PAKOLVEX-709962 format. One line per 2 residues: number of its first residue (from 1); their letters; for each residue x, y, z of C-alpha. Coordinates in steps of 0.1 Angstrom, whole numbers, plus 5000, padded with zeros to 4 digits. Layout:
N
NUM = a = X,Y,Z ~ ...;
***
This chain:
139
1 = xx = 5000,5000,5000 ~ 5029,5023,5008;
3 = xx = 5044,5018,4974 ~ 5011,5026,4956;
5 = xx = 5007,5058,4977 ~ 5043,5069,4968;
7 = xx = 5037,5061,4932 ~ 5005,5081,4931;
9 = xx = 5021,5111,4948 ~ 5050,5110,4924;
11 = xx = 5026,5107,4894 ~ 5006,5137,4908;
13 = xx = 5037,5158,4912 ~ 5049,5149,4877;
15 = xx = 5016,5159,4862 ~ 5011,5191,4881;
17 = xx = 5045,5206,4882 ~ 5055,5223,4849;
19 = xx = 5087,5214,4832 ~ 5096,5251,4834;
21 = xx = 5097,5249,4871 ~ 5129,5230,4868;
23 = xx = 5145,5253,4842 ~ 5174,5275,4853;
25 = xx = 5161,5305,4834 ~ 5182,5329,4813;
27 = xx = 5217,5338,4824 ~ 5220,5369,4845;
29 = xx = 5235,5389,4816 ~ 5205,5383,4793;
31 = xx = 5184,5414,4786 ~ 5152,5417,4806;
33 = xx = 5131,5419,4774 ~ 5145,5387,4760;
35 = xx = 5156,5377,4725 ~ 5136,5372,4694;
37 = xx = 5120,5337,4692 ~ 5140,5327,4662;
39 = xx = 5174,5337,4677 ~ 5194,5307,4689;
41 = xx = 5229,5322,4692 ~ 5241,5354,4708;
43 = xx = 5276,5365,4697 ~ 5298,5386,4721;
45 = xx = 5321,5405,4697 ~ 5343,5421,4724;
47 = xx = 5351,5387,4739 ~ 5347,5367,4706;
49 = xx = 5324,5339,4720 ~ 5289,5326,4714;
51 = xx = 5260,5316,4737 ~ 5236,5290,4725;
53 = xx = 5202,5300,4740 ~ 5186,5267,4731;
55 = xx = 5212,5244,4746 ~ 5223,5269,4772;
57 = xx = 5260,5265,4763 ~ 5289,5289,4759;
59 = xx = 5310,5283,4728 ~ 5345,5298,4730;
61 = xx = 5379,5295,4714 ~ 5404,5278,4736;
63 = xx = 5438,5279,4718 ~ 5430,5268,4683;
65 = xx = 5399,5247,4693 ~ 5363,5256,4699;
67 = xx = 5350,5244,4733 ~ 5314,5241,4745;
69 = xx = 5307,5245,4782 ~ 5275,5248,4802;
71 = xx = 5290,5273,4826 ~ 5308,5306,4818;
73 = xx = 5344,5299,4810 ~ 5368,5312,4837;
75 = xx = 5385,5336,4813 ~ 5352,5356,4810;
77 = xx = 5342,5355,4847 ~ 5353,5390,4856;
79 = xx = 5335,5406,4826 ~ 5301,5422,4830;
81 = xx = 5284,5405,4800 ~ 5252,5425,4806;
83 = xx = 5271,5456,4795 ~ 5291,5439,4768;
85 = xx = 5280,5442,4731 ~ 5257,5413,4722;
87 = xx = 5246,5404,4686 ~ 5216,5382,4680;
89 = xx = 5228,5360,4651 ~ 5203,5351,4624;
91 = xx = 5220,5317,4620 ~ 5205,5282,4615;
93 = xx = 5228,5254,4623 ~ 5248,5240,4652;
95 = xx = 5283,5256,4646 ~ 5281,5294,4644;
97 = xx = 5319,5296,4649 ~ 5324,5282,4614;
99 = xx = 5318,5319,4604 ~ 5338,5334,4631;
101 = xx = 5362,5352,4608 ~ 5332,5369,4592;
103 = xx = 5317,5377,4626 ~ 5349,5392,4638;
105 = xx = 5350,5416,4609 ~ 5313,5423,4606;
107 = xx = 5307,5431,4643 ~ 5341,5446,4652;
109 = xx = 5337,5478,4673 ~ 5351,5508,4655;
111 = xx = 5383,5521,4671 ~ 5381,5556,4685;
113 = xx = 5406,5579,4668 ~ 5423,5604,4691;
115 = xx = 5429,5637,4674 ~ 5458,5657,4686;
117 = xx = 5448,5693,4692 ~ 5471,5719,4678;
119 = xx = 5468,5755,4690 ~ 5471,5780,4661;
121 = xx = 5477,5817,4668 ~ 5470,5842,4641;
123 = xx = 5493,5872,4640 ~ 5487,5902,4617;
125 = xx = 5516,5923,4605 ~ 5514,5960,4599;
127 = xx = 5504,5955,4563 ~ 5472,5936,4572;
129 = xx = 5485,5902,4560 ~ 5477,5873,4582;
131 = xx = 5504,5849,4595 ~ 5496,5816,4610;
133 = xx = 5521,5800,4633 ~ 5528,5789,4668;
135 = xx = 5536,5822,4685 ~ 5548,5857,4676;
137 = xx = 5577,5854,4652 ~ 5599,5883,4642;
139 = x = 5585,5903,4612;
***
């Protein structure tokens, strides 16, 4: 009788508890509004790795080989992925890294060019002609 009661209780719990109750949910860096339904892979161009939303795996380059892990690789632990650039890839397949060289170029962050400021002083001579230079030269 005890076994039947345990079986019925287990069956009841199995039927009533949703599968989603056991899901981990999205990673903490995922945006609150979520991703488009058709998106499977998110590419992080600054760190050059992928996240598989469906399988909940990180795909990253380790040396010359692509690795798949269920947890964030230790080399990315100190990075705030919520603030990092994220690209929703429109990719169908199981190996987005096959196009990694294209992704690197396509989603590369433009470099900020620092312009050196030069101070220009305009000096007029007695004849009304302008002279551009760095200071007051002899006329």
